[in-house]
N, C-alpha and C positions, 0 to 999 in steps of 0.2 A: 508360577507353579502349575504343572499340568494336572489334569483331572485325576489320574491315578495317584499321584502324590498327595493331592488334597484329600481324597477319600481315605488313603492310608493314614494320614496324619490326624484326621478328624473323626473318621468313622471307626477304625480299628482301635484308636486310642480311647474310645468311649467305653470299652469293655470294663465291666465292674462298676460303672456308675449307675445309680438308681434313676428312676424316672424323674427324681427331684434330688439334687445335691443337698445335703444337710448343711445347716448353718452352724458355725461354731458359737457365735454369740451375736445378739443384736447390737451389743456394745463393741463392735469390731474396731480395731485400731484404725486411726486415720491414716491415709486419706480415705474418705468415703467415696463410693461409686458416684460419679457425676453424670446425671441423666438429663437429657433434653426430651421434651414432649412435643411431637408434631401432631396437633389435633387434640383439643381439650374440650370436646363436646361431652355429652353425658357419659359415654364409655371411657373417653380419655380421662375424665375427671375421676372415675373410679380408680384407674391405675395411679393417677396423680395422688389421690387421697391415701392409697395404700403405701405409696413411695414416701410420702411425707411423714408417715407413722414410724418409719424406720430410722434408726440411728446410724446405719451404715450407708445411707443414701443422701446425696445432696442434689436437689433439683435446681439446675443452674439456668434453664431456659424453657419457655413454653411458647407455642405458636398456634394461632388460630385466626380465622378471618371474621369471626363472630364476636363482637364486643361483649354481648351478653354472656357468652361462654367464658371469655377472659375475666369478666367481673366475678362470675361464680367461682372460677379457679382461684382468683385472688383471695376470696373468702376462705378457701381451704388452707392457704398459707397462713392466714391469721389464726385460724382455728388450731393449726398445728404449732403455732409459735415459731414458725420458720421464716427466714428472710425471703422476701419476694424475689422470684427469679426474673431474669431478663425476659422481656416480652417482645415477640416478633409478630407484627400484624400489618393490616392495611393493604395487603397485596397477596393474591393467590400463590405467588412464588416467594413469599417471605420466609418460608421454610429453608430455602437455599441460604439465606443469610444466617439462620440459626446454625447451619452445618459448618459455617466458617469459624465457629468458636473452637479454639484449640484445646480447651480443657475437657471437652466431652469424652466420656468413656463409652457411652451408648446412647441410642435414641429409641423411643417408643412411639410407634405410629398408630394413631387411632382416627383415621380420616375415612371418607367415602371410598369404596372399593377401587374405583378407577384410579385413585391416586397412589395406591399401595406400591405397585411395581416401580413407577418412576421415583417415588420417595425412597424406597429401599435401595435401588441402584444408585441414586444420588447420594445417599448416606455412605454407601460403600466407596464410591468414588471420592468422597470427601475424606476418607481415611478412617471412618468409624468401623471398628472391628466387631461390634455387637449391635444387632438391630432386632428389636422386638416389634412384631407387627400384629395388629388385629387381623382376623380373617376378613377377606380372602387374600391370597397372594397376588392375584392379578385377574384380568378379565379374559384375555385370549390365551391359548396354549403357548404362543410365542412369548407372552409375558412371563410365563413360568420358566421356560428355558432361559430367558434373559436373566432372571433373578438367580437361578442356579449357577449359570456361567459367571455372573458377576461375583457371587460368593466364593466360587472356586478361584477366580482370578485374583481376588483381593485377600484370599485366605482368611475369610471372615465368617462369623456365625450369624445366621438369620433364623430366628425362632418365632414360629407362629404362636401367639398367646391363646391357645385353645384351652380354655379353662375347664371344659367338661372332662378332659383327661384326668383331672384332679378331683372329680366328684367323689364323695366318700364311698358310696356304694360301688361305684365303678372301680375304684382302686381296691376295694375289698374283693371284688370279683376277679380283678387282675391277679391278686394274691392267690385266690382259689385256683385260677387257671394255671398259674405257675407251679402250684403244688399238686396238680393233676387231679383235682377233685372232679372235674367234668370229663376226664379222660382226654382222648385226642379230639381237638376241636374240629367240627365238621361244617357248621353253618352259624352265621352271625347276622344280626339285624340292628339297625339304628336309624336315626333320622332327625329331622327338624319338624316336629309336629306341634304347631304353636299358632294359635289364632292371632295373626298380626294385623288384622283389618284396622284396629284402632291405633296402630303404629303407622301404617301406610297412609292413613287419612286422619288428620287431627286439626284442631282449630287454631293452632299457632299460639295459644295462650299458656298452655301447660303441657307437660309430656303426656302423650296418649290421650288427648282430650276428647276423642269421640266425634269429631266433626267430619267433614269430607273434603278437607283442603290438602293439597300437596304442592310441591314446588316451593317457591320462595316464601309463601305464607305459612308453610307448615313448620313444626317444631322438630329440630334435630333430624332423626332418621327419615322422617317423612319428606324432607327436602330433596333427598336423593334416592332413597331405597325404592320408592314406588316406581321410579322411572325404569328400573330393571324389570318390574312386573309388566310394564307396557311393551318393552322392546325385546324381551328375552323369554325363551321357553326351555327350561332345563332345571336341574337341581341347583338352585342358586345358593344354597347354604348347606353343603354336605359335611363340613368339618366337625360339628358337634356330634354327629352320629358315627362318622368314619374314624375319627382320631382314636377314641378309646378302644374300639374293636381291632383297629390296625395294630395297636400295641400288643393285643392279646395273641396275635398270630405272627408277630415279628416281621411285619412288612418293612422292607428295605434292609432287613437283617436276617437273611436266610429265606425270605419269602418276598413276593411282590404281587402287585395287581397285574393281571395279564390282559384282560379284556373287559368290556363294559357294554351294556345295552340299556336303553332308557325308554320309558313310555310316559306320555302326559295325557291327562284327561282334558275334556273341554274346559273352558274358562267361563265361570258364571259368578263366583263368589264376590269378587270385588265390585262388579257392576251392580249386583243386587244390594250390596252394602251402601253404595252411593245413592241408589234410588230410595232405599228405606230411610236413610238419614237426611237426604237433601232433596228428594223428589225427582221425578223424571225430567224436569226442566233444568236441573243443575248442570252447569257446563261440563263437569266431570262425568256425567252420565253418558256423554257421547264418546268417551275414551274407549278404544278397543284394546283390551288387555290380552297380551300374547301368552302369558304364563298360565299353563294348565293348573287347575286347582290342586290336583294331586299328581306329583311326579314320582314315578317308581323306577329305581335303577338297580340292576343286578350286576355284580362284579364277580369275575372268576379269578382265583388266585393260583399262583404257580404250584403251591403245595396241595391243591385240590379243594380248598375251602370255597364256599360261596358267601357273598355278603349282599343283603338286600337293604337298600336305603330308600327312605321316603321323605319327600319335601311336601309339606301340607300346611300352608299358612294363610289360605284365603277363605276358609270355611269355619263355621262355628265348631269348636272342639276344645276340650280341656288340654292343657299342656302335657306333653309326653314326648320323650325322645325315642320311645319304642325299642329299647335295647332287648336283645335276645342273644344269649350265648349258649350254644348247643354242642355237646360232644358225645362221645361213645358211652359215657357213664351218667350223663345228666344234663340238665338245662336250667337256666335262669332267665326270667323275664321281669322287666321292671314295671310293666303296665299293671300286672296283678301282684307285684311285690312278692313273688313266689319263686320257688325252685323245686326241683325234684332230682335226687341223687339215687340211682339204683343201688339197692342194698344198704343204703344209709338212711333214706327217708323212712319215717315211721310206718307209713301205709303205702302199699304198692299202687302205682298209677294214680296217686292223689297229690295235688299240689300241696306244698308245705310253705308256711310263712318263712320268708328269707331272713328275717331280722336276726334270729339267733346265729345264723351262719355269718351274716355280715358283721355282727359284733365279734364273733370268734376269730374271723379272718381280717379284722380291721387292719388296714395297712400300717406298718410301723411309722410312716411319716405322719399319718393322721394321729396316731397315738402320741407322737412327740410334739406336733405343732397344732393340734386341734384347737387348743385354748387360744393360741395366738391368732387364729384365723377368724375369731368371732368379730362380726361387724365388717368383715372385709368385702362382702358382696357375693351374691350367688351362693349362699350357704357356706362361705369360706373358700370356695374354689379360687376366687380372685387372689387371695393371699398366696396360695401355693404356686400359681403360675408366675406371678411376679417374683416370688421368692426364688423359684428355680432360675429365672433369668438373672437376677442380681447375684446369686451365688456362683453362677457360671462365670460372670464377669470377674468377681473377686478372686476366683480360683484360676482364672485364665485358662479355662477348659472349654470343651465343646458344650453346647446347650443340649439338654436331654432330648428335646425334639428339634431336629436340625432342618436345614434348608431342603433336604431331600424329602423329609416327612411333609413339610409345608407344601412342597410342589405336588407330591402325590395326592395328598388329601384335597387340595384346592383345585387341581386339574380336573377333578370329577365334573366340575361345572361346565367348562367348555366342551368336554368330551360328551357329556349328556346332551348338551345342545346339538352337537353334531349328530349323535345317534338319532335323536328325535327328528331332526331335519331330514335325515336319510331314511325315514320311515321305520324307525326303531332298529336299524341295522346295528349289529355288533361291531364295535370299533376297537382297534388295538390300543392298549394302554402304554404310553411311552415309559421307558425305563430311565428315569432321571439320574440314576447312579451309573449308567453305562456299564452294566454287568457286575458292578462291585457289590450289589445286594447279596450275591452268593457268598461273599467273604467277610462282610461287615459283621461285627459281633453285637450281640444283644446288650444294650446298656440299661435295661430296666430290671435291676436287681431287686430282690425281695426284702432284704434286710437293710438296716440303716447303719451298718458298720463299714463305712467307706469314707 
């Protein structure tokens, strides 16, 4: 199937679908969706736990190279009262054996970033038609093109499991945007602004232990994530910020990213954290970190909007994704939990608490499934992103966030690296849809009658 046919079949067919397909019932008729999990570290276990709660899902296989993670995953099966899945382990390529299982309907990938592209492509080549992957999609720009081309070639769905797209306030604001409360959207902001020093360095005994170890001695993310801060300088984690705002301005569905420029500050935070916790003689105090403490990226869009993203993970700061949605009639900012709507807000030129508006415009999907999302992780967001993936499989339809979305959001990382390396030069943003963004329909409906 060529690119044009694929886009027509999967992109245009998406018209009328919401950001999340609704479920008919958790007690869906058998057979249940059969899932395989590649990577059951702490993030993979969250998806696994949520899958085991569902009556319409059967987890048939899990794979990991860490015995401790496999043991922890086994406890989740016991807790759920579900039969233990087949376990693939002992070899970095054990995931390839998992893909040989004929009964698999889909796989979920939650491994270090550098494994995502080869595992996605390997899954598609094995005949898997639905692949859910944690962020990011790949490392290099070529990785992103390779995944897109593989999805097109195999007529398969690749969904990035970007959970912030389902954050309750974000979906309420999406609802407000669609109803025109902010007028025509002009400028948006977002980012990953989160002190991760205790994730990048920990003592290997418990999650985020506050030590100064990384590599094989570290726990979970510290084993691999810190290496990216050593060798790379760019926005290493753009999808939490870009995903939600991209949906608000219909990226890949009548709009697209056109160009990008990025700036990075000097790198000081990680070194000072090591010295503070381990002393100047600690071996890791000699490591030269390439990642700037704050990376700022500006994106220009085809329809005239601008988007500002910031990556800020190496300095002390409270958590915030820094969302800002600004249009011709008003503005919302999540940092101060406030908004202002001209002619609607009670006082001119004064911020107003956003809560009443967020409650009023609560997205229909949260109204329907909010109670079911309790305990699912990240304030319920993890329920919704897995729910969307599973429902798409059951309905044999496109995923609400498709391979083109995944590629566009994730490609910001290698593009930002290139811009910084070139002295903050503006770089062209590739069109992964090959022009079909102009014709693809918006599949983020506002109501739940679909």
